[in-house]
C-alpha positions in Angstrom: 5.6 4.5 2.3 8.0 1.6 2.4 8.1 1.7 6.2 4.9 3.5 7.2 5.4 2.4 10.9 8.2 5.0 11.1 5.8 7.8 10.3 2.3 6.8 11.4 0.8 4.9 14.3 -0.6 1.5 13.1 -2.6 1.2 16.3 -4.8 4.0 15.1 -5.5 2.0 11.9 -6.1 -1.2 13.8 -8.7 0.5 16.0 -10.6 1.3 12.8 -10.4 -2.3 11.5 -7.5 -1.7 9.0 -3.7 -1.9 9.0 -0.7 -0.9 7.0 -1.1 -4.0 4.8 -3.8 -2.0 2.8 -1.7 1.2 2.8 -1.7 4.6 4.3 -4.7 6.9 4.2 -4.4 9.7 1.7 -5.6 12.1 4.4 -2.6 11.2 6.6 -0.2 11.5 3.7 -1.6 15.0 3.1 -1.3 16.0 6.7 2.3 14.9 6.8 3.3 16.5 3.5 1.6 19.9 4.3 0.3 20.0 0.7 -3.3 20.6 -0.4 -5.5 17.5 -0.7 -5.9 18.0 -4.4 -2.1 18.1 -5.0 -1.4 15.0 -2.9 -4.3 13.1 -4.7 -2.9 14.1 -8.1 0.6 13.0 -7.3 -0.6 9.7 -5.8 -2.8 9.1 -8.9 0.2 9.6 -11.2 2.2 7.1 -9.2 -0.8 4.7 -9.3 -1.2 5.1 -13.0 2.5 4.3 -13.5 1.9 1.1 -11.5 4.1 2.1 -8.6 1.3 2.3 -6.1 -1.9 0.4 -5.4 -5.0 2.1 -4.0 -7.8 0.6 -2.0 -11.0 2.3 -0.8 -12.4 1.5 2.6 -15.6 3.4 3.2 -14.9 7.0 2.3 -11.2 6.7 2.7 -8.6 5.8 0.1 -5.4 4.0 1.1 -2.2 3.7 -0.9 0.7 1.2 -0.7 3.7 0.5 -2.8 3.3 -2.1 -5.6 6.4 -4.0 -4.6 6.3 -6.4 -7.6 6.3 -3.5 -10.1 9.0 -1.6 -8.2 11.2 -4.7 -8.1 10.7 -5.2 -11.8 11.6 -1.6 -12.6 14.7 -1.8 -10.3 15.8 -4.9 -12.2 15.3 -3.3 -15.5 17.3 -0.2 -14.5 20.1 -2.5 -13.1 20.2 -4.9 -16.0 19.2 -2.9 -19.0 20.4 0.7 -18.6 
């Protein structure tokens, strides 16, 4: 989800009053992955709990985006400490 514009049409999001700045809808992630909704939601929740993703609800939909600050801190830790 670093570059969602490569995989999804942002115009579709804009027409609904949102954009990639809030993330990608879990339904679209599920459709692209071909996995069951429950499996995708479980994986995304694990990544959110680890601090690697941020989620935001808009109406009945949940959107996920990368937590760039946490990812950068983790990358620095791996680079500098391991």
